[in-house]
A tleap script that builds the chain and sets N, CA, C and O, in Angstrom:
source leaprc.protein.ff14SB
mol = sequence {
  NMET LYS SER TYR LEU ALA ARG GLN MET ASP
  ASP LYS SER ARG ARG GLU ARG ALA GLU LYS
  ASP LEU ASN ASN GLU GLN ALA VAL MET TRP
  LYS LYS ASP ARG GLU LEU TYR GLU VAL GLU
  GLU ASP ARG LEU LYS SER LYS ILE SER GLY
  ILE ASN ARG ASP ASN ALA SER PHE LEU ASP
  ARG GLN MET ALA ASP LYS LYS LEU ARG ASN
  SER ASN MET GLY MET ASN LYS TYR GLU LYS
  GLN TYR ASN CASN
}
set mol.1.N position { 0.814 -1.188 0.000 }
set mol.1.CA position { 0.000 0.000 0.000 }
set mol.1.C position { 0.864 1.260 0.000 }
set mol.1.O position { 0.562 2.230 -0.696 }
set mol.2.N position { 1.954 1.236 0.797 }
set mol.2.CA position { 2.847 2.394 0.855 }
set mol.2.C position { 3.485 2.630 -0.507 }
set mol.2.O position { 3.605 3.771 -0.952 }
set mol.3.N position { 3.888 1.568 -1.158 }
set mol.3.CA position { 4.525 1.715 -2.470 }
set mol.3.C position { 3.524 2.282 -3.479 }
set mol.3.O position { 3.895 3.086 -4.334 }
set mol.4.N position { 2.270 1.868 -3.384 }
set mol.4.CA position { 1.225 2.382 -4.278 }
set mol.4.C position { 1.026 3.883 -4.047 }
set mol.4.O position { 0.936 4.655 -5.003 }
set mol.5.N position { 0.958 4.291 -2.785 }
set mol.5.CA position { 0.802 5.711 -2.467 }
set mol.5.C position { 2.030 6.515 -2.899 }
set mol.5.O position { 1.902 7.630 -3.403 }
set mol.6.N position { 3.208 5.948 -2.701 }
set mol.6.CA position { 4.440 6.625 -3.115 }
set mol.6.C position { 4.452 6.799 -4.631 }
set mol.6.O position { 4.850 7.848 -5.136 }
set mol.7.N position { 4.011 5.762 -5.358 }
set mol.7.CA position { 3.959 5.835 -6.820 }
set mol.7.C position { 2.949 6.894 -7.255 }
set mol.7.O position { 3.209 7.637 -8.201 }
set mol.8.N position { 1.807 6.975 -6.585 }
set mol.8.CA position { 0.812 7.995 -6.900 }
set mol.8.C position { 1.377 9.399 -6.665 }
set mol.8.O position { 1.161 10.305 -7.471 }
set mol.9.N position { 2.098 9.570 -5.557 }
set mol.9.CA position { 2.691 10.872 -5.268 }
set mol.9.C position { 3.736 11.245 -6.313 }
set mol.9.O position { 3.817 12.397 -6.739 }
set mol.10.N position { 4.536 10.259 -6.722 }
set mol.10.CA position { 5.539 10.509 -7.763 }
set mol.10.C position { 4.863 10.887 -9.083 }
set mol.10.O position { 5.295 11.818 -9.762 }
set mol.11.N position { 3.810 10.168 -9.438 }
set mol.11.CA position { 3.077 10.479 -10.672 }
set mol.11.C position { 2.499 11.895 -10.621 }
set mol.11.O position { 2.575 12.648 -11.592 }
set mol.12.N position { 1.932 12.231 -9.491 }
set mol.12.CA position { 1.355 13.566 -9.348 }
set mol.12.C position { 2.446 14.627 -9.464 }
set mol.12.O position { 2.246 15.651 -10.117 }
set mol.13.N position { 3.583 14.393 -8.844 }
set mol.13.CA position { 4.703 15.340 -8.919 }
set mol.13.C position { 5.187 15.499 -10.355 }
set mol.13.O position { 5.455 16.615 -10.801 }
set mol.14.N position { 5.300 14.377 -11.087 }
set mol.14.CA position { 5.722 14.432 -12.503 }
set mol.14.C position { 4.719 15.219 -13.338 }
set mol.14.O position { 5.108 16.042 -14.167 }
set mol.15.N position { 3.423 14.967 -13.121 }
set mol.15.CA position { 2.395 15.703 -13.871 }
set mol.15.C position { 2.457 17.194 -13.574 }
set mol.15.O position { 2.342 18.021 -14.479 }
set mol.16.N position { 2.640 17.531 -12.302 }
set mol.16.CA position { 2.730 18.944 -11.925 }
set mol.16.C position { 3.954 19.602 -12.551 }
set mol.16.O position { 3.875 20.731 -13.036 }
set mol.17.N position { 5.108 18.886 -12.543 }
set mol.17.CA position { 6.318 19.420 -13.166 }
set mol.17.C position { 6.118 19.601 -14.669 }
set mol.17.O position { 6.520 20.613 -15.242 }
set mol.18.N position { 5.491 18.604 -15.299 }
set mol.18.CA position { 5.244 18.688 -16.744 }
set mol.18.C position { 4.322 19.863 -17.057 }
set mol.18.O position { 4.548 20.591 -18.024 }
set mol.19.N position { 3.295 20.049 -16.249 }
set mol.19.CA position { 2.372 21.163 -16.461 }
set mol.19.C position { 3.085 22.505 -16.253 }
set mol.19.O position { 2.877 23.453 -17.010 }
set mol.20.N position { 3.922 22.569 -15.222 }
set mol.20.CA position { 4.676 23.792 -14.957 }
set mol.20.C position { 5.639 24.076 -16.107 }
set mol.20.O position { 5.755 25.222 -16.540 }
set mol.21.N position { 6.325 23.061 -16.603 }
set mol.21.CA position { 7.235 23.231 -17.741 }
set mol.21.C position { 6.479 23.714 -18.977 }
set mol.21.O position { 6.952 24.589 -19.703 }
set mol.22.N position { 5.309 23.141 -19.206 }
set mol.22.CA position { 4.493 23.547 -20.345 }
set mol.22.C position { 4.050 25.005 -20.208 }
set mol.22.O position { 4.065 25.758 -21.181 }
set mol.23.N position { 3.655 25.395 -18.994 }
set mol.23.CA position { 3.269 26.787 -18.754 }
set mol.23.C position { 4.440 27.741 -18.985 }
set mol.23.O position { 4.275 28.813 -19.568 }
set mol.24.N position { 5.620 27.339 -18.523 }
set mol.24.CA position { 6.810 28.167 -18.724 }
set mol.24.C position { 7.133 28.291 -20.216 }
set mol.24.O position { 7.470 29.373 -20.696 }
set mol.25.N position { 7.028 27.191 -20.933 }
set mol.25.CA position { 7.279 27.203 -22.372 }
set mol.25.C position { 6.281 28.120 -23.085 }
set mol.25.O position { 6.657 28.875 -23.981 }
set mol.26.N position { 5.026 28.052 -22.687 }
set mol.26.CA position { 3.991 28.909 -23.275 }
set mol.26.C position { 4.288 30.379 -22.974 }
set mol.26.O position { 4.116 31.238 -23.838 }
set mol.27.N position { 4.732 30.666 -21.747 }
set mol.27.CA position { 5.063 32.040 -21.368 }
set mol.27.C position { 6.218 32.569 -22.219 }
set mol.27.O position { 6.200 33.726 -22.641 }
set mol.28.N position { 7.202 31.744 -22.468 }
set mol.28.CA position { 8.338 32.145 -23.308 }
set mol.28.C position { 7.856 32.427 -24.733 }
set mol.28.O position { 8.276 33.408 -25.347 }
set mol.29.N position { 6.987 31.579 -25.253 }
set mol.29.CA position { 6.454 31.791 -26.608 }
set mol.29.C position { 5.658 33.087 -26.671 }
set mol.29.O position { 5.783 33.834 -27.642 }
set mol.30.N position { 4.850 33.367 -25.669 }
set mol.30.CA position { 4.057 34.603 -25.650 }
set mol.30.C position { 4.973 35.829 -25.583 }
set mol.30.O position { 4.720 36.845 -26.229 }
set mol.31.N position { 6.041 35.712 -24.789 }
set mol.31.CA position { 6.982 36.824 -24.666 }
set mol.31.C position { 7.657 37.100 -26.008 }
set mol.31.O position { 7.768 38.255 -26.421 }
set mol.32.N position { 8.103 36.053 -26.686 }
set mol.32.CA position { 8.727 36.229 -27.998 }
set mol.32.C position { 7.733 36.816 -28.994 }
set mol.32.O position { 8.075 37.691 -29.789 }
set mol.33.N position { 6.514 36.329 -28.940 }
set mol.33.CA position { 5.469 36.828 -29.838 }
set mol.33.C position { 5.222 38.314 -29.601 }
set mol.33.O position { 5.097 39.085 -30.552 }
set mol.34.N position { 5.153 38.710 -28.344 }
set mol.34.CA position { 4.958 40.125 -28.011 }
set mol.34.C position { 6.123 40.973 -28.504 }
set mol.34.O position { 5.918 42.062 -29.040 }
set mol.35.N position { 7.351 40.474 -28.325 }
set mol.35.CA position { 8.536 41.212 -28.772 }
set mol.35.C position { 8.519 41.378 -30.295 }
set mol.35.O position { 8.817 42.458 -30.806 }
set mol.36.N position { 8.176 40.324 -31.009 }
set mol.36.CA position { 8.094 40.412 -32.472 }
set mol.36.C position { 7.007 41.396 -32.893 }
set mol.36.O position { 7.189 42.164 -33.838 }
set mol.37.N position { 5.883 41.370 -32.191 }
set mol.37.CA position { 4.790 42.294 -32.490 }
set mol.37.C position { 5.252 43.738 -32.299 }
set mol.37.O position { 4.979 44.595 -33.138 }
set mol.38.N position { 5.951 44.006 -31.196 }
set mol.38.CA position { 6.419 45.361 -30.919 }
set mol.38.C position { 7.431 45.826 -31.965 }
set mol.38.O position { 7.403 46.982 -32.385 }
set mol.39.N position { 8.315 44.936 -32.381 }
set mol.39.CA position { 9.291 45.285 -33.422 }
set mol.39.C position { 8.565 45.629 -34.715 }
set mol.39.O position { 8.891 46.620 -35.368 }
set mol.40.N position { 7.583 44.814 -35.087 }
set mol.40.CA position { 6.829 45.056 -36.319 }
set mol.40.C position { 6.031 46.349 -36.222 }
set mol.40.O position { 5.964 47.104 -37.192 }
set mol.41.N position { 5.427 46.617 -35.071 }
set mol.41.CA position { 4.669 47.861 -34.889 }
set mol.41.C position { 5.589 49.077 -35.010 }
set mol.41.O position { 5.222 50.070 -35.638 }
set mol.42.N position { 6.776 49.005 -34.415 }
set mol.42.CA position { 7.735 50.106 -34.526 }
set mol.42.C position { 8.155 50.319 -35.973 }
set mol.42.O position { 8.278 51.458 -36.424 }
set mol.43.N position { 8.374 49.229 -36.701 }
set mol.43.CA position { 8.758 49.325 -38.107 }
set mol.43.C position { 7.642 49.989 -38.924 }
set mol.43.O position { 7.897 50.856 -39.759 }
set mol.44.N position { 6.402 49.563 -38.665 }
set mol.44.CA position { 5.275 50.150 -39.396 }
set mol.44.C position { 5.093 51.625 -39.068 }
set mol.44.O position { 4.844 52.435 -39.961 }
set mol.45.N position { 5.214 51.980 -37.789 }
set mol.45.CA position { 5.084 53.390 -37.400 }
set mol.45.C position { 6.146 54.229 -38.092 }
set mol.45.O position { 5.863 55.320 -38.586 }
set mol.46.N position { 7.365 53.716 -38.125 }
set mol.46.CA position { 8.463 54.433 -38.767 }
set mol.46.C position { 8.198 54.589 -40.262 }
set mol.46.O position { 8.415 55.660 -40.829 }
set mol.47.N position { 7.733 53.527 -40.887 }
set mol.47.CA position { 7.440 53.577 -42.325 }
set mol.47.C position { 6.324 54.571 -42.618 }
set mol.47.O position { 6.434 55.368 -43.550 }
set mol.48.N position { 5.259 54.532 -41.838 }
set mol.48.CA position { 4.129 55.451 -42.031 }
set mol.48.C position { 4.579 56.890 -41.806 }
set mol.48.O position { 4.185 57.787 -42.551 }
set mol.49.N position { 5.399 57.114 -40.786 }
set mol.49.CA position { 5.905 58.453 -40.507 }
set mol.49.C position { 6.736 58.968 -41.688 }
set mol.49.O position { 6.621 60.133 -42.067 }
set mol.50.N position { 7.563 58.110 -42.262 }
set mol.50.CA position { 8.363 58.493 -43.423 }
set mol.50.C position { 7.492 58.825 -44.618 }
set mol.50.O position { 7.746 59.798 -45.327 }
set mol.51.N position { 6.469 58.021 -44.842 }
set mol.51.CA position { 5.547 58.279 -45.956 }
set mol.51.C position { 4.827 59.608 -45.743 }
set mol.51.O position { 4.672 60.389 -46.683 }
set mol.52.N position { 4.390 59.866 -44.519 }
set mol.52.CA position { 3.716 61.134 -44.221 }
set mol.52.C position { 4.641 62.324 -44.441 }
set mol.52.O position { 4.218 63.351 -44.971 }
set mol.53.N position { 5.914 62.190 -44.032 }
set mol.53.CA position { 6.884 63.266 -44.263 }
set mol.53.C position { 7.085 63.503 -45.754 }
set mol.53.O position { 7.127 64.646 -46.211 }
set mol.54.N position { 7.210 62.414 -46.508 }
set mol.54.CA position { 7.384 62.539 -47.961 }
set mol.54.C position { 6.174 63.215 -48.596 }
set mol.54.O position { 6.325 64.079 -49.460 }
set mol.55.N position { 4.982 62.826 -48.174 }
set mol.55.CA position { 3.766 63.428 -48.720 }
set mol.55.C position { 3.688 64.915 -48.382 }
set mol.55.O position { 3.327 65.727 -49.233 }
set mol.56.N position { 4.022 65.268 -47.153 }
set mol.56.CA position { 3.988 66.675 -46.751 }
set mol.56.C position { 4.995 67.479 -47.557 }
set mol.56.O position { 4.704 68.596 -47.985 }
set mol.57.N position { 6.172 66.916 -47.764 }
set mol.57.CA position { 7.195 67.597 -48.559 }
set mol.57.C position { 6.717 67.783 -49.999 }
set mol.57.O position { 6.896 68.850 -50.586 }
set mol.58.N position { 6.117 66.751 -50.556 }
set mol.58.CA position { 5.590 66.831 -51.924 }
set mol.58.C position { 4.522 67.918 -52.027 }
set mol.58.O position { 4.531 68.702 -52.977 }
set mol.59.N position { 3.605 67.975 -51.066 }
set mol.59.CA position { 2.557 68.990 -51.085 }
set mol.59.C position { 3.134 70.390 -50.923 }
set mol.59.O position { 2.676 71.333 -51.568 }
set mol.60.N position { 4.139 70.524 -50.063 }
set mol.60.CA position { 4.793 71.830 -49.902 }
set mol.60.C position { 5.426 72.281 -51.212 }
set mol.60.O position { 5.318 73.448 -51.588 }
set mol.61.N position { 6.093 71.350 -51.915 }
set mol.61.CA position { 6.694 71.691 -53.211 }
set mol.61.C position { 5.631 72.084 -54.225 }
set mol.61.O position { 5.824 73.019 -55.002 }
set mol.62.N position { 4.501 71.366 -54.220 }
set mol.62.CA position { 3.420 71.706 -55.144 }
set mol.62.C position { 2.891 73.109 -54.873 }
set mol.62.O position { 2.660 73.878 -55.805 }
set mol.63.N position { 2.700 73.441 -53.611 }
set mol.63.CA position { 2.183 74.771 -53.274 }
set mol.63.C position { 3.195 75.855 -53.663 }
set mol.63.O position { 2.812 76.907 -54.174 }
set mol.64.N position { 4.479 75.601 -53.423 }
set mol.64.CA position { 5.512 76.575 -53.787 }
set mol.64.C position { 5.560 76.747 -55.306 }
set mol.64.O position { 5.688 77.865 -55.806 }
set mol.65.N position { 5.457 75.639 -56.034 }
set mol.65.CA position { 5.458 75.719 -57.509 }
set mol.65.C position { 4.253 76.502 -58.005 }
set mol.65.O position { 4.373 77.325 -58.912 }
set mol.66.N position { 3.108 76.251 -57.420 }
set mol.66.CA position { 1.893 76.960 -57.842 }
set mol.66.C position { 2.021 78.448 -57.556 }
set mol.66.O position { 1.649 79.283 -58.380 }
set mol.67.N position { 2.552 78.773 -56.380 }
set mol.67.CA position { 2.733 80.175 -56.029 }
set mol.67.C position { 3.702 80.837 -56.997 }
set mol.67.O position { 3.481 81.974 -57.413 }
set mol.68.N position { 4.765 80.144 -57.357 }
set mol.68.CA position { 5.749 80.679 -58.298 }
set mol.68.C position { 5.128 80.879 -59.680 }
set mol.68.O position { 5.346 81.906 -60.323 }
set mol.69.N position { 4.360 79.899 -60.127 }
set mol.69.CA position { 3.697 80.024 -61.434 }
set mol.69.C position { 2.731 81.197 -61.433 }
set mol.69.O position { 2.685 81.965 -62.394 }
set mol.70.N position { 1.960 81.341 -60.362 }
set mol.70.CA position { 0.985 82.429 -60.279 }
set mol.70.C position { 1.672 83.788 -60.251 }
set mol.70.O position { 1.155 84.750 -60.819 }
set mol.71.N position { 2.809 83.881 -59.612 }
set mol.71.CA position { 3.495 85.170 -59.542 }
set mol.71.C position { 4.175 85.500 -60.867 }
set mol.71.O position { 4.394 86.674 -61.164 }
set mol.72.N position { 4.514 84.494 -61.668 }
set mol.72.CA position { 5.205 84.725 -62.938 }
set mol.72.C position { 4.265 84.792 -64.138 }
set mol.72.O position { 4.729 85.028 -65.253 }
set mol.73.N position { 3.014 84.600 -63.957 }
set mol.73.CA position { 2.093 84.549 -65.091 }
set mol.73.C position { 1.746 85.926 -65.623 }
set mol.73.O position { 1.199 86.032 -66.721 }
set mol.74.N position { 2.036 86.957 -64.901 }
set mol.74.CA position { 1.756 88.299 -65.362 }
set mol.74.C position { 0.270 88.622 -65.385 }
set mol.74.O position { -0.204 89.353 -66.254 }
set mol.75.N position { -0.448 88.077 -64.436 }
set mol.75.CA position { -1.880 88.367 -64.381 }
set mol.75.C position { -2.088 89.796 -63.885 }
set mol.75.O position { -1.303 90.323 -63.098 }
set mol.76.N position { -3.150 90.393 -64.363 }
set mol.76.CA position { -3.475 91.700 -63.817 }
set mol.76.C position { -4.138 91.503 -62.461 }
set mol.76.O position { -4.437 90.375 -62.066 }
set mol.77.N position { -4.365 92.591 -61.757 }
set mol.77.CA position { -4.856 92.476 -60.384 }
set mol.77.C position { -6.229 91.825 -60.312 }
set mol.77.O position { -6.537 91.162 -59.322 }
set mol.78.N position { -7.064 91.997 -61.337 }
set mol.78.CA position { -8.405 91.393 -61.334 }
set mol.78.C position { -8.323 89.855 -61.503 }
set mol.78.O position { -9.066 89.101 -60.875 }
set mol.79.N position { -7.403 89.434 -62.364 }
set mol.79.CA position { -7.209 87.977 -62.537 }
set mol.79.C position { -6.674 87.350 -61.244 }
set mol.79.O position { -7.088 86.264 -60.839 }
set mol.80.N position { -5.764 88.053 -60.629 }
set mol.80.CA position { -5.193 87.532 -59.371 }
set mol.80.C position { -6.278 87.440 -58.290 }
set mol.80.O position { -6.344 86.461 -57.547 }
set mol.81.N position { -7.122 88.467 -58.214 }
set mol.81.CA position { -8.210 88.434 -57.232 }
set mol.81.C position { -9.149 87.278 -57.516 }
set mol.81.O position { -9.610 86.605 -56.594 }
set mol.82.N position { -9.431 87.046 -58.782 }
set mol.82.CA position { -10.335 85.966 -59.161 }
set mol.82.C position { -9.759 84.595 -58.829 }
set mol.82.O position { -10.494 83.701 -58.408 }
set mol.83.N position { -8.460 84.422 -59.012 }
set mol.83.CA position { -7.806 83.130 -58.775 }
set mol.83.C position { -7.523 82.870 -57.305 }
set mol.83.O position { -7.352 81.716 -56.914 }
set mol.84.N position { -7.468 83.894 -56.491 }
set mol.84.CA position { -7.204 83.683 -55.061 }
set mol.84.C position { -8.505 83.456 -54.391 }
set mol.84.O position { -8.547 83.253 -53.178 }
savepdb mol mol.pdb
quit
């Protein structure tokens, strides 16, 4: 009877250790997954920020070009008033 109880206790201890190991392994996987997610999010934010900067620069150049064209077109004051 003692040997049976000892075997049951050993089995229970092994199951608990296996479950704990599995939980630890899952925690490590979740941590790696979170780290990869954060790296990807940072990369996307950086890419979007760069695209936004490029777009703003492009729009600024367009506005400057338009202003330059309007000032060089030789419009009279009435045409300028109409276009503004």
